[in-house]
C-alpha positions as CSV (number, residue, x, y, z in Angstrom):
1,M,62.6,75.6,-157.8
2,E,59.3,74.9,-156.1
3,T,58.5,71.6,-154.5
4,E,55.1,70.4,-153.4
5,M,54.9,69.2,-149.9
6,E,53.0,66.0,-149.2
7,V,50.3,66.5,-146.5
8,A,48.8,63.9,-144.3
9,L,45.1,63.3,-144.7
10,V,42.7,62.9,-141.8
11,Q,41.4,59.5,-142.9
12,K,39.0,59.1,-140.0
13,C,37.8,61.1,-137.1
14,D,35.8,59.4,-134.3
15,V,35.3,62.7,-132.4
16,T,31.7,63.1,-133.4
17,D,30.9,66.1,-131.1
18,C,33.4,68.2,-133.1
19,A,31.8,70.9,-135.3
20,Y,34.0,69.8,-138.3
21,N,32.9,66.1,-138.0
22,I,30.3,64.8,-140.5
23,D,29.9,61.0,-140.7
24,R,33.2,60.4,-138.9
25,A,35.2,62.5,-141.4
26,C,36.8,65.9,-140.8
27,H,35.8,68.7,-143.2
28,T,38.0,71.6,-142.3
29,P,40.8,72.4,-144.7
30,A,43.5,71.6,-142.1
31,I,44.0,70.7,-138.5
32,T,46.8,71.4,-136.0
33,I,48.0,68.6,-133.8
34,G,49.5,69.0,-130.3
35,D,51.9,70.8,-128.2
36,E,55.4,69.8,-127.3
37,T,54.2,66.6,-125.5
38,Q,50.6,65.7,-126.3
39,P,49.1,64.8,-129.8
40,R,45.8,66.6,-129.1
41,C,43.7,67.9,-132.0
42,D,44.0,71.6,-131.4
43,T,41.3,72.3,-134.1
44,F,38.6,70.5,-132.1
45,C,35.5,72.6,-131.6
46,N,32.7,71.2,-129.4
47,S,29.5,72.3,-131.1
48,A,26.1,71.0,-132.1
49,S,26.5,73.2,-135.3
50,H,28.6,71.9,-138.2
51,G,31.2,73.9,-140.0
52,G,33.8,73.4,-142.6
53,D,33.2,72.3,-146.2
54,P,31.5,68.9,-146.7
55,Q,33.4,68.5,-150.0
56,L,36.8,68.7,-148.3
57,T,38.8,66.0,-146.5
58,A,41.0,67.6,-143.8
59,T,44.7,67.5,-143.9
60,V,47.3,68.0,-141.1
61,G,48.4,71.6,-141.5
62,A,50.9,71.5,-138.6
63,C,52.1,69.0,-135.9
64,K,53.8,70.5,-132.9
65,V,54.6,67.2,-131.2
66,E,58.4,67.0,-131.7
67,K,58.7,63.5,-130.2
68,C,56.4,61.9,-132.9
69,T,58.1,59.7,-135.4
70,Y,56.1,61.3,-138.3
71,N,57.0,64.9,-137.4
72,K,59.6,66.5,-139.6
73,S,60.1,70.3,-139.3
74,L,56.6,70.6,-137.7
75,E,54.9,68.8,-140.6
76,C,53.3,65.4,-140.4
77,Q,55.0,62.8,-142.7
78,A,52.4,60.1,-142.2
79,S,50.3,59.3,-145.3
80,D,47.2,59.7,-143.3
81,I,46.1,59.9,-139.7
82,S,43.0,59.1,-137.6
83,V,41.7,61.2,-134.7
84,G,39.8,59.7,-131.7
85,Y,39.3,60.0,-128.0
86,K,42.0,59.1,-125.5
87,S,41.3,60.0,-121.9
88,D,38.4,62.1,-123.0
89,E,40.6,64.3,-125.2
90,P,40.6,64.4,-129.0
91,M,43.9,62.9,-130.0
92,C,45.9,61.9,-133.1
93,M,45.7,58.1,-132.9
94,T,48.5,57.7,-135.4
95,F,51.0,59.3,-133.0
96,K,54.1,57.1,-132.5
97,A,56.8,58.2,-130.1
98,R,60.4,58.2,-131.4
């Protein structure tokens, strides 16, 4: 029996110097968040050129931050997330520690 996994949408991205950001929206198919401790957007690419697909709204492909409330088996269970700067780093602003 196949089940379809719910994926978190990247509802908003304020990291405007990222190559995938167009009008405060992320347009890559999926992003990866974090390491074991920090919810950094690992997909961030600082570039004046834009990439991705303007027709797509990014999802969270993987979350490696085990201490996040929304992390279950390395998948984000939030309905959507936002990404922004925290201490000059592109971070998941939806992160909530357990």
